[in-house]
N, C-alpha and C positions, 0 to 999 in steps of 0.2 A: 408366562406373563408375570408371575409373582417374583421371579428371579430378577426381572428388569426393575422392579419397584422395591427391591430389598433395601435400597439406601434411602427410601422415602420415609417420613416420620408419621406416626399416628394412623389415622384411617387410610391415608394414601398408600400405606404398605400392606394393608390387611383387607380392605374391601374391594371387590372386583370391579364395580362400576367406576369408583374413584381411581383405581389403578389404571383402567383404560383411559380415562379422562387425562390423567397426569402423563401417561405415556405419549398420548397425542400432543399434549402441550409441550412436553420436553423435546419431542422430535421437531416440532414446528420452531422452537426457540433455537434449537441447534442449527436448523437449516438458516434461519434468519441471521444468526450471528456469524455463520461461516461467510455469508455474503457481506455483512458489515465489516468483517475483518479484512477482506480484500479491499474495501473502500478506505478503511483506516490506513492500511499500509501504503496505498497509493497517495494518500494526503500527506503521509509522513515523508515519503520519497520526494515529493514536489516540494514540500518545505525545506528539506535539506538541500536540494539542489539550488533553490532560490536563494537561500541563506548563503551559501559559499559564492554564488555568482555575484551577489550585491556587495559582498564583503570586500571584494577586491577594489571596488569603486569603479568598476567598468560600467559603460552605459548599456549593459546588457541585462535584461530581465529574463526570468524563467521562460515566459511565453516566446520571447524572441530567440532564445537558445533552442527551444523545440522546434520552432518554425524553421530555423536555419538548418537544424539537423535534418529535417525532412527535405528541405531543398537540396542540400548537398548529398542526399541519400545515404547518410550514415545510419546504420541500424543498430542503435543503442536504446534500449529501453530504459524506463525511469529507474528501475531497481539497480541496474548496472551504473547508471550515471550517479545515483545517490551513494553507492558504495565506493566509486572513485572519488566523489566529493569528500567523503569521510576519511579514506584511507591515503589518498594521494591528491591534495588539492592542486598542486602544480600540473598534474596531468590533466585535470578538468580545465585549467586555464589554457593549457596548450591546445586541447580539443577546441575550445571556443575560439581562441585566436586563429586556428587553421580554418575554421568555418567562417569567420568574419573576412579574411583576407581575400579569398576568391570571390565572394559575393560583392565586395565593394569596388 
């Protein structure tokens, strides 16, 4: 128990009751922040995809792109789409054009 609290300062590293309280608090914070990290990355990916799609001046928004992806049964998640958007924008434009042609 004290080994876990060795990096804490003051009474939080010496007193048993406060060590236990701090350990519980640290574990709760770690769990909460792992979930928050997932949300933050998803928001980042969506922002990146939307920025690249709208930059071209195409009448396509992020929501329409994702909807058309599902309709055409292309299994690309947001993480992969964001990486394509950053590394190879032309590839993302080609994907969006391929999706739009059959649907119209």
